[in-house]
N, C-alpha and C positions, 0 to 999 in steps of 0.2 A: 542370821539376816538383818543388815541394818539399811536404814532407807534415810536419803537426805532431806532436815529440814527446807521447806518452802523458802525462799529467798524473800525476805523480806521486802515490801512493795515501797517506792518512796514517793507512791501517789497520794498514800495517808500522809498526811499533816498534821500534828496532833498540837492543839493551841493550851499552850503552858499558862492558863490564864488563872495564875496562883498568888500569892500576895507579894514573894518576893523570892529572889535565888534561890535560897535555902528549902523552901518547898518545891519550888519549879524542879532540882536537883533529887528530893525524895523523891516526888512523882515521876521524873523520869528512871529513877533506878525501880520501881515500882514496876514500869511499863517493860523496862529490859529491851531485850532484841527483837518485839513486838512492832518496834517501830525506829525509824532509821531518821526521821525529818520531824523538826520543832518550830513552832510558830512562839516569839516572843512579842507580846504587843507593848505599844505603850503603856498601858496599866504598872507593866514591872521596869520601867524604866529608872525611877527612882528607887526599887526595890533591889538594883542588883542586875537588871535585867541586859545588860552588855556583859558583864562578869560572866553572867550564866551562858552566853552565847557564847564566849569563848572558852569555856570551860566543856562545855557539852561538844563543840567544834573540834577543840586540840586533843583533849585529852579522852574523848568517848567517841571520838570519830563518827558524829551526828552532821547532817545537814541542816541549816539555818536559816529560819525565814525572818528577817523583822520586820513587824508591821508597826510602821511608825508613822505614814499617811502624811508626809508632811507636805506643807504647802507654805508658800511664800515669796518672796519676790526671787527672783532668778538666780542674783549671786548668792543670796542666802542659803537657797535649798542646793546649790552645788557646792558652795564651802561644809554644810551639812555631809552630804552625802559622800564627798571627800574624806570626813573624816570618820565615816562609818564604816567604809568599806575596808579600813584597814584591820576592822574586824575579821575580815574572810567569812565574811556572810553571801549567802547564795542568794537570795531574793530579799529585797527590798521595796514595801511601797512608799508611792507618793500620790498626791491626788492627780487625775489621770488629765489635766487643765495643759495643752499642750505645751505653755510656755513653764510650766514646772518639770513637765517631762523631759525638756529639751535642757532644761539646766541639771536637771540628774544626771542625764548621761553623760553630761561634761565631768560632772564629778565623778562619776564610775569609771573613765576612761583610762584603759591600762589593766582594771581590775575583773575578777571573775562575778563579780557581783551583777546579777539582771535586776533591771527594774521594771517594778509592775505598776502599770496605773490603775489607780481605784476609779471605778466607774458610779455606781450609785449602791450606797449603802445597804445590804440586805435587811437591815432593821427597818428602814423606810418604804413608807407607800407613798401614796399620789398627794394624801392630805398634809405630809409630813413635806413635801415637795412644795406645796404652795405656800406651807408657813415660811419655809426658806427663800420665797420669790422665785423659784425656778421655772425656767419657760416652760410652756404646755406641753402636754404629753404624757403618755403614760411612762413608768417605770422602765417596762422593757424597750421601749422607741428610744430613751432617752440613754439608757445602757449601750445600745448599737451604736447610736450617734458617737456617743462617747468614747467607746472603745476602738472603734474607727479612727478618729482625730489622735488618740493616744497613739495607736500603732503608726499614724502618718506622722508624730513627731517623733517616732526613731522608740517608745516602747518595746521591752524585749516580752511583756506581756501585760497582760490585765488581771482585775478584780471583778470577776460579777457574780450575781447570785447561779446555782446551776439552772434557775427557769429560764437563763436568757443563755447558757453555755452553747446550745445548738444554734443558737442564731448569730451570735458572733462567732462563733467557728465557719459561719457561712460567707464571712466577710471577706472580701477578695483580698484585703491585705492583712488575714490573720493566718496565711501559711508561715510555719516556724515560729511562730509565737506562742506562748503560754496562756494557757485559762487556767487561772486558779478561784476556785469555787470555796468560799465559806456559807453559812445556812443550808450546811448537810446533816442531816439529822437520820439516824438509822430507824429503820421501822419502830414504830411504837413509842421512841425518845419525844420527852414532851420539847415544845415548840421553843420556850425560853422567851429572848426579845426577837427571834426572829421571825420576818412576814414573808419571805420569799424562799422557800426552804423545797430539799428533793432529798431522795436517799441518797447513799455514795453509789449503788450500782447505775440508778439514770443519771446521775451525775457524769460520771465517768465515759457510759455508754452516749451520752449528748455532746461530750467534746471535751469536757476538762480533763487537764493533764494532773491535776492534783487537786484533792479536795479537803479542807480545812475542817477539823472536829476537835469540840472543847469538852464543853459539859458532860456530853453523854460519855467520854471517855472517863475524863477526871473525877466526876461525881458517881461514879459505879464501884459496887463492892469490891470488885476488883479491875483495876484499870488496864491490864495486861491482857486479861481477858477481853476486856468491851475491844480494845485497840485489836484484836486478833480476830474476833469476830468481823469487824471490818473489812480488816485484810481479807479475811475467807472470802468475805462480798466481793471484793474488787477481784481477786485470784479467780473467782468462779465466771468473769466475763471472759 
């Protein structure tokens, strides 16, 4: 008697926060079919990140989240996005400021790439926001406000910490929009530089469509087993 292997959930996005494309491809090989969705961030851009995105997408059938957090004048953002969507990426981040979101949507027109607006980075707390001259309000309050404005500007989804996922999902204009949450840590994992965190189960339960996990997977003795444990936690929901 044989049993079917459970389908890999694309709710888990593993961040390939390694130095270069060679290390990223090696890590993806270790993880194998336990993960179908990968994030490639700004830190790997000069290490062959776009080439890695293309290889994982075209040769290995993986979904790709390109985390560039673009911010500039509208014309520049539009041009940058128009160039990036040629790589057939699934998700692309820009800062959630309305003018940036609108420009990014113009650049992505006609492609399958979804634009995600960054609200408040999960590594920031109120003291950090004060240093950056951000308006008064708790991180939660600012995330909710920025998410609503990004949705109004046309964002396909937003990035927020798992602690704000339920509040963002409750917004009247969140219907049909994606919520992607970094700052997710399996029980017992070190927090690292993250300040607003939650477990995979609580993040998904609060309305996140995708969770992003990096170090708890790639720093594990067995990245494949670490990823599979998170998939099991998601599947148990």
